[in-house]
C-alpha positions in Angstrom: 95.4 122.3 59.6 94.1 118.9 60.5 97.1 118.0 62.7 96.4 121.3 64.6 92.8 120.3 65.0 93.8 116.9 66.4 96.3 118.6 68.7 93.7 120.8 70.3 91.1 117.9 70.5 88.6 119.8 68.4 85.9 117.2 69.1 86.3 117.7 72.9 86.2 121.5 72.4 82.9 121.1 70.5 81.5 119.2 73.4 82.6 121.9 75.8 80.9 124.6 73.6 77.8 122.5 73.3 77.5 122.0 77.0 77.8 125.7 77.7 75.3 126.5 75.0 72.8 124.0 76.4 73.2 125.6 79.8 71.4 128.6 78.5 68.2 126.5 78.2 67.7 127.0 82.0 67.8 130.8 81.7 64.1 131.3 81.0 64.4 132.3 77.4 64.8 135.9 78.3 65.9 138.4 75.7 67.7 140.3 78.4 70.8 138.1 78.2 73.6 139.7 76.3 74.4 137.0 73.9 77.6 138.7 72.8 78.9 138.3 76.4 77.8 134.7 76.3 79.8 134.1 73.0 82.9 135.7 74.5 82.6 133.5 77.6 82.4 130.3 75.5 85.2 131.4 73.2 87.5 132.2 76.2 86.7 128.8 77.7 87.4 126.9 74.5 90.7 128.7 73.8 92.1 128.0 77.2 90.9 124.4 77.0 92.7 124.1 73.6 95.9 125.5 75.1 95.5 122.9 77.9 95.4 120.1 75.4 98.5 121.4 73.7 100.6 121.7 76.9 99.5 118.2 77.9 100.8 116.8 74.6 103.9 118.9 74.8 105.1 117.3 78.0 103.8 113.8 77.0 105.5 113.4 73.6 107.8 110.6 74.8 105.1 108.8 76.7 102.7 109.1 73.8 105.2 107.5 71.5 104.8 104.4 73.5 101.1 104.6 74.4 99.7 106.1 71.2 102.4 106.3 68.6 99.9 106.8 65.7 98.4 109.9 67.4 101.6 111.8 68.2 101.3 115.3 66.6 104.1 117.2 68.2 107.5 116.3 66.7 105.8 114.5 63.8 103.6 117.3 62.3 104.2 120.3 64.6 107.5 121.2 66.2 107.8 121.7 69.9 108.6 125.4 69.4 105.5 125.9 67.3 103.4 124.0 69.9 104.7 126.2 72.7 103.9 129.3 70.6 100.4 128.1 70.0 100.0 127.3 73.7 101.1 130.8 74.7 99.0 132.5 72.0 95.7 130.6 72.8 96.1 131.1 76.5 96.9 134.8 76.0 93.9 135.4 73.8 91.6 133.3 76.0 92.7 135.1 79.1 92.5 138.5 77.5 88.9 137.8 76.4 88.0 136.4 79.8 89.4 139.4 81.8 87.8 141.8 79.3 84.5 140.1 79.8 84.8 140.3 83.6 85.6 143.9 83.4 82.7 144.6 81.0 80.2 142.8 83.3 81.7 144.3 86.5 82.8 140.9 87.7 86.6 141.5 88.2 86.8 138.7 90.8 85.7 136.1 88.3 88.9 136.7 86.3 90.5 134.3 88.8 88.5 131.4 87.2 90.4 131.8 83.9 93.7 132.1 85.6 93.0 129.0 87.7 92.2 127.0 84.6 95.5 127.9 83.0 97.5 127.1 86.2 95.7 123.8 86.7 96.2 122.7 83.1 99.9 123.6 83.3 100.7 121.8 86.6 98.5 118.9 85.7 100.6 118.4 82.5 104.0 118.9 84.2 103.5 117.3 87.7 100.1 116.0 88.7 99.3 113.8 85.7 101.9 111.4 86.9 100.7 111.4 90.5 98.2 109.1 92.2 94.6 110.2 91.7 95.2 114.0 91.9 95.7 114.4 88.2 92.4 112.6 87.5 90.6 114.8 90.0 92.0 118.0 88.5 90.7 117.2 85.0 87.3 116.1 86.4 87.1 119.4 88.4 87.9 121.6 85.4 85.4 119.8 83.2 82.7 120.2 85.9 83.3 123.9 86.0 82.5 124.4 82.3 78.7 124.2 82.7 78.9 125.8 86.1 80.7 129.0 85.0 77.8 129.8 82.7 75.5 130.0 85.7 78.0 132.0 87.7 78.1 134.7 85.0 74.4 134.7 84.2 73.0 133.8 87.6 70.3 136.5 87.5 68.5 134.6 84.8 68.3 131.3 86.7 65.0 130.4 88.3 65.8 129.6 91.9 65.4 126.9 93.2 63.7 125.4 90.2 66.9 124.7 88.2 69.7 125.1 90.6 69.6 121.3 91.2 69.8 120.7 87.5 72.9 122.9 87.3 74.6 121.0 90.1 73.4 117.7 88.6 75.0 118.5 85.2 78.3 119.5 86.8 78.4 116.5 89.1 77.6 114.2 86.2 80.4 115.8 84.1 82.8 115.4 87.1 82.0 111.7 87.6 82.0 110.7 84.0 85.3 112.5 83.4 86.9 111.0 86.5 85.7 107.6 85.2 87.1 108.2 81.8 90.5 109.5 83.0 91.0 106.3 85.1 90.1 104.1 82.1 92.6 106.0 80.0 95.2 105.4 82.7 94.6 101.7 82.4 94.9 102.0 78.6 98.2 103.9 79.0 99.5 101.5 81.6 102.7 100.3 79.8 104.0 103.7 78.7 103.2 105.4 82.0 105.0 102.6 84.0 108.1 103.0 81.8 108.3 106.7 82.7 107.9 106.3 86.4 104.3 107.5 86.6 102.3 106.7 89.8 98.8 106.5 88.3 96.0 104.4 90.0 96.5 101.3 87.8 100.3 101.4 88.5 100.0 101.8 92.2 97.0 99.6 92.9 97.1 97.2 89.9 94.7 96.9 87.1 92.2 94.5 88.8 91.8 96.8 91.9 91.5 99.8 89.5 88.7 98.0 87.7 86.8 97.7 91.0 87.1 101.4 91.5 85.9 102.0 87.9 82.9 99.7 88.4 82.0 101.5 91.7 82.0 104.9 90.1 79.9 103.7 87.2 77.3 102.2 89.5 77.3 105.3 91.6 76.3 107.3 88.5 73.6 104.8 87.6 72.2 104.8 91.2 72.3 108.6 91.3 70.1 108.7 88.1 67.8 106.1 89.7 67.3 108.5 92.6 66.7 111.3 90.1 64.1 109.2 88.3 62.3 108.2 91.5 62.0 111.9 92.5 62.1 113.8 89.2 63.5 117.3 89.4 60.3 118.9 88.4 57.7 116.4 89.6 55.9 118.9 91.7 54.7 120.7 88.6 52.3 119.6 85.9 54.1 117.6 83.3 54.8 114.0 82.4 58.4 112.9 83.2 58.2 109.6 81.2 60.2 111.1 78.3 62.9 112.1 80.8 62.9 108.6 82.4 63.1 106.8 79.1 65.8 109.0 77.7 68.1 108.6 80.8 67.4 104.9 80.9 68.4 104.2 77.3 71.1 106.8 76.7 72.9 106.8 80.0 72.0 104.0 82.4 71.9 101.1 79.9 75.2 102.1 78.2 76.8 102.5 81.7 75.7 99.0 82.7 77.1 97.7 79.4 80.3 99.6 80.2 80.5 97.9 83.6 80.3 94.5 81.9 82.9 95.4 79.4 85.3 96.7 82.0 85.1 93.4 84.0 86.0 91.3 80.9 88.4 93.8 79.3 92.0 92.7 78.8 93.4 94.3 75.7 94.5 97.9 75.2 92.0 98.4 72.4 89.1 97.3 74.7 90.0 100.1 77.1 90.2 102.6 74.2 86.6 101.5 73.2 85.4 102.0 76.8 87.0 105.5 76.8 85.1 106.4 73.6 81.9 104.9 75.0 82.1 107.2 78.0 82.6 110.2 75.8 79.3 109.3 74.0 77.6 108.8 77.4 78.8 112.2 78.4 77.3 113.8 75.3 74.0 112.0 75.6 73.8 112.9 79.3 74.4 116.6 78.6 71.9 116.5 75.7 69.3 115.7 78.4 69.1 119.5 78.8 67.2 119.6 75.5 64.4 117.7 77.2 64.4 120.2 80.0 64.2 122.9 77.3 61.1 121.4 75.7 59.3 121.2 79.0 60.5 124.5 80.3 57.8 126.7 78.6 55.0 124.5 80.0 56.5 124.5 83.5 57.0 128.3 83.6 53.4 128.9 82.4 52.1 126.6 85.2 54.1 128.2 88.0 54.2 131.8 86.7 57.9 132.0 87.4 59.8 135.2 86.8 63.6 135.8 86.7 65.1 136.9 90.0 
């Protein structure tokens, strides 16, 4: 069971589920939300994501034997045949749940989102992962849609425009952090990727130029948060944003500045692995910012007398 959990990246799946659950904090605490529908949406998302991790490892077995030999699951613990069966099963169940949910809620057109995820995961693993930049953008795009899809399905419970900027902000943050992490992982996997003819950013531009790109993206995130702090999302309403400012400063900005320093001096593979894990932590703490929004939401709504639209 444990090799299977490692294969589907259960920790990443928990982050996805946590992100989507926290997105409900912007829905005004209404009892009108059908939480069974919400559970089905999260389950469908997680199952398709799990299948995506499997197909990625399925096509990366030989590369991973060079880059991460101690983490190779397929061929060592699970056969390729079993891995493919798991991939088809998880995708099938996830897609069935997603389409059934769309039918139940009268959103047939949204079924295309689940199909798009499956297509993107497959072609990322087979073609685009080895290409310059496009593979990184695909992963970042998919991750960014995970919080966004909750709002798409339950848009009638979102207070407009009070929280629409928060929704976009969370998705943009997820996109940039994921893009940053994917590039760092490409640096970490430089040797194996080069041996198999991949054209990732570090291979095409070189590690030093890639570091510059990484630093620019990290500083872009930090500066974006500075703008957010200067003009707090909800500063026109009666509440003290100091807890928001301090939280973002110590859990996102300071770690990212430390990340920038470590990127500049990094030379060893293990250092890039550390940086990749650091970014995962920053992503979690950034997403947990929604809990602070949750604690202030009741006060804000009482002050403005907001009602769901």
